[in-house]
N, C-alpha and C positions, 0 to 999 in steps of 0.2 A: 663193321664190328670194331669195338673199342680195343685198343692195345691192352687195356687192363683186364679184358675178358679172358679167362683161362682156357687153355687148350687141353684136350683129352690126351691120353697116352698115344693115340694114333695120329696126333697132330691136328685133329679137327677142333673147331671151336666147341667149347663146352658151355654149360650154363654157369652164369656168374652166381656164386653163393651169396645168400643174404648177409648183411652186416651182422657180425656177432661180436659180443664182448665177453671174453673168457672170464670165469668167476674169479680167477686169481687177480684180475684187475680191479675188482670191487673195492679192495682195501687200499688202493693207491690211485693217484692221479699223476698227471705230468708234472705237477708242482711238488709232489712228495706225498707223505702219508701222515697219519695222526702221530705216530711215534718217531717218524723221521721227516720233519717238516722242512720246507725251504728256509733259506737264511736271508732272502731278499724278497721284498714286496713292492713291485713296480706300481701296483694299484693302491698303495698306501693302506690306510685303516680299513677301507671298504673291503679290499681283497683279503686282508688279514682276518678280519672278523668273519667274513663269509667262509674262509677256509676252515677255521676252527669250529664253526657252527654246523658245518655240513660234512666234514670228514667222517667216514665210517670208523667205528671203534669196535674192535673184536671183543667177544665175551671174555677171552683169556686176558686181554689187557685190562678190562674192567675188574675182573676177579683179582688180579694182582694188585690193582690200585686200591680197592676197598679193603683187601686183606692187609696191605701195607699201612693204610690209615688206622685200621683197628689195632694193629700191633703197636703203632706209634702212640696211640691213645693209652693203651694198657701200660706201656713203658713209662708214660708220663704220670698217669693217675694212680697206679697201684702203689708206688712208693709214698705218694702223698696220703693215700688212704691208710697205709700202714703207720706212717708217722702220726697221723691224726688220731688213730685208735690207740696208739701207745700213750699219747698225751691225754686223751680222754679217759683212758683206764686209770690214770693217776690223778684225775680231777676230783674235786669234792663231790660233784654231782654223781660221778660214777661210783665213788666209794659209798655214797649214801644209798644208791640204788642196788649195788651188787653185794654189799656186805651187811645186809639187814635180815639175813636168814631166809631169803627167798629161795625157792627151788632152783637147781642148776639149769633146768630147761628154760625157766623164766629169765634167768640171768643171761643166758646165751641169746634169747630172743631180744632182750634189751640191747645187747651189744650189736646184734645184727641190724636192729632198727637204726641205731646210730650210724653204723657203717653205711647203710643204704641212704640215710639222710645226707651224709657228707658226699657220697658218690653222686647223688642227684644235684648237689651244689656244683660239683665239678662238671657235670653234664650241661648245666646252664652256662658255664664258661665256654665249654667246647663239646659239641655232640660226641658221644662215645662211638657211634657207628654212622656210616653213610647209608641211608635207606636205599633199598633196591631201586625204587622209582626215581631217586635223585642221582644215581651213580653216574649216568651219562652227563647230565648238566654239570655236576661237580668236576668230573674229569675234564670236560671242555674248559671250564673256568680255570682249572689248574694249569693246563697247557697254554691257555690264552694269556694268563698273567705271567707265567714263568718265562715265556718267550718274547716278552715285550721289548727286550733290548735289541731285537732284530728289526724293530721299527725305528729308524733314525730320527724321525720327526717327533718332537715331544707332544705336539697337539694330537698326532695320530695315536700315540700311546695313551693319552688321556681319554680319547674317544673309545679306544679298545677296552680300557679298564671299566668304563661305564656302560659298555654294551650289555644289553639284557640277555641273559643266558637261560633264565627260567622264570615262569610265572607261577606264583604260589597259589594254593587253593583259595586264599582270600583276595586274589587279584593283584597282589604286589609283584612288581618286577624286581627280580634279583639280578644285580649286575655281576660281572665276573669278579670284580674287586670285593664286593660284598660277600660272595661265596668263599673267596680266598681267605677273607678275614674271619668269617664265622667258623670255618673248619681249621683255621690256622695252618693252611697248607704249606706255608714256608718250612714247616718242620719235616715234611716228607718229600718235597720237590727239590731237585728234578728227578730223584731216584725212584719215585713211587711206582712207576710202571716197570721197573726192573728189580723189584724187591727181592725176588728169589736169589738172584746173583749177589745182591748187596747184603742180604741177610747172612749168607755164608761168609762174605768178606768181614762183616761186623763181628761174627762169632770168632773167626780166626784172629782178628785184631784183638778182641777182648782176651782170648786165650794167650796170645803173645804177650800182651801187657801184664797179665797175671803171673807170667813166668819171669818177668824182668825183676 
């Protein structure tokens, strides 16, 4: 009998249980987890890329991430839309359209159409939301690029930047750096996965500053 085989309460040899992996271990590995990654990569870029492409991501982490992105986009876009509409309302075009005796409902529809047009322009600069189907690839790209400084070798960093994270419907390969740039993730990282705590902190900071 193997020394590893368990004994029953009466001291006799019992049956060795099958290998089991508790569910709690699904979100972690010996190297770390998606939200708490290691700081060293003995295997270089290969290990680094493999880690970020295979680590499980919880639905809670993804929900926090996409919500943080949406809030950041709104914080960026809404003031721009408001400023644009104020300038547009004073423009010759607006005055010509809105002050020629047209019904109020038609005037409001014209304003809304201009607001929608400008918002669409902003969405061409930066998508307003992260689609559900892209949430995981974008999250992986965010962490992959954010943590590049843990790779000491510059050539490893370049390989990681260019690693394919997603294949689009038309067959194009989206690299981690491409996704980072398209969604302008530098605006929300590294705090995006902890947005709830940071949102409270930002509100408290804003309140504090308003009282000074």
